[in-house]
C-alpha positions as CSV (number, residue, x, y, z in Angstrom):
1,M,-12.7,-0.9,13.1
2,F,-15.1,-3.9,13.3
3,E,-17.4,-2.4,15.8
4,A,-20.9,-2.6,15.1
5,R,-22.5,-0.3,17.4
6,V,-20.2,2.2,15.3
7,L,-20.2,0.8,11.5
8,N,-22.4,-0.4,9.2
9,Q,-21.3,-3.0,6.9
10,T,-18.2,-3.9,9.3
11,N,-16.9,-6.4,7.1
12,E,-16.8,-4.7,3.9
13,F,-14.0,-2.1,3.2
14,R,-15.6,1.3,2.3
15,I,-12.9,4.3,1.6
16,D,-15.4,6.8,3.0
17,R,-15.2,6.1,6.4
18,P,-13.5,9.0,8.3
19,D,-9.8,8.1,9.5
20,F,-10.9,7.8,13.1
21,H,-12.9,4.7,12.4
22,S,-9.3,3.0,11.8
23,I,-6.3,2.9,14.1
24,H,-3.7,2.2,11.6
25,F,-1.8,5.0,12.1
26,G,-2.3,5.1,16.2
27,Y,-4.8,7.1,18.2
28,G,-3.8,10.1,20.6
29,V,-0.6,10.3,22.3
30,R,0.4,7.2,20.4
31,K,-0.1,8.6,16.9
32,C,2.5,7.5,14.4
33,F,4.8,9.9,14.0
34,G,5.2,8.9,9.9
35,R,1.3,8.8,9.1
36,Y,1.0,11.7,7.1
37,I,3.8,11.1,4.6
38,N,2.7,7.7,4.7
39,Q,-1.4,8.8,3.7
40,A,0.2,9.9,0.6
41,Q,2.9,7.5,-0.2
42,I,1.3,4.1,0.7
43,P,-1.1,4.7,-1.9
44,A,1.5,6.3,-5.0
45,I,3.3,2.7,-4.0
46,A,0.6,1.1,-4.4
47,Y,-1.1,2.7,-7.8
48,A,2.5,2.2,-9.6
49,L,2.6,-1.7,-8.4
50,I,-1.4,-2.5,-9.0
51,R,-0.2,-1.2,-12.8
52,Q,2.1,-3.4,-14.0
53,K,1.8,-6.3,-16.5
54,N,1.2,-9.3,-14.9
55,L,1.4,-8.6,-11.3
56,R,1.6,-11.8,-9.3
57,R,3.0,-13.5,-6.1
58,A,6.5,-14.1,-6.2
59,Y,7.5,-18.2,-7.1
60,G,8.0,-20.6,-4.2
61,G,8.0,-19.3,-0.5
62,S,9.0,-15.7,-0.9
63,G,5.5,-15.3,-2.6
64,Q,3.9,-16.5,0.2
65,M,3.1,-13.7,3.7
66,Q,5.5,-13.5,6.1
67,M,4.2,-13.2,9.3
68,A,5.5,-11.7,13.2
69,G,2.6,-13.0,15.1
70,I,-0.5,-11.6,13.7
71,F,1.0,-8.9,11.4
72,P,2.3,-9.3,8.0
73,T,6.0,-8.6,7.5
74,S,6.3,-9.0,4.0
75,M,5.1,-11.3,0.7
76,N,7.5,-10.6,-2.4
77,L,5.3,-9.9,-6.0
78,A,6.8,-10.6,-9.0
79,F,5.8,-9.0,-12.5
80,D,6.4,-8.2,-16.0
81,V,9.2,-5.4,-16.6
82,S,8.7,-3.1,-19.9
83,S,10.5,0.1,-20.7
84,A,6.8,1.4,-21.5
85,A,5.7,0.5,-17.6
86,T,8.6,2.6,-16.1
87,K,8.1,5.3,-18.1
88,S,4.6,5.8,-17.2
89,L,4.8,5.6,-13.4
90,P,3.0,8.3,-11.6
91,C,5.8,10.0,-9.7
92,R,7.8,10.7,-12.5
93,D,7.4,14.1,-12.5
94,C,6.9,14.4,-9.2
95,I,9.6,14.9,-6.2
96,C,9.8,11.3,-6.6
97,G,10.9,12.1,-10.3
98,P,14.4,11.1,-9.8
99,F,14.7,7.6,-8.5
100,F,11.8,6.4,-11.7
101,K,13.8,8.2,-14.5
102,S,13.8,5.8,-17.2
103,S,17.3,4.9,-19.6
């Protein structure tokens, strides 16, 4: 992932790198069973989240990143809710639609 002999600009976030340069979903016999659904689901969730108005860390300790050793486990976020925001979620018309219907 950060091997200078293999990658250029190891400290940069680069979306153009091949998947095999990253071990987030495992490799070989230890490959993540949910890899392919997560490659679709995680960007969709992130896209919907970062579009929210006034996105910020939650107040107090819950807004601090919680760790289990070196692995982050949670960090609560807050944002301003509006009816317009729920109507513009990208999954509204896809398979996730029933979960995002606005009243």
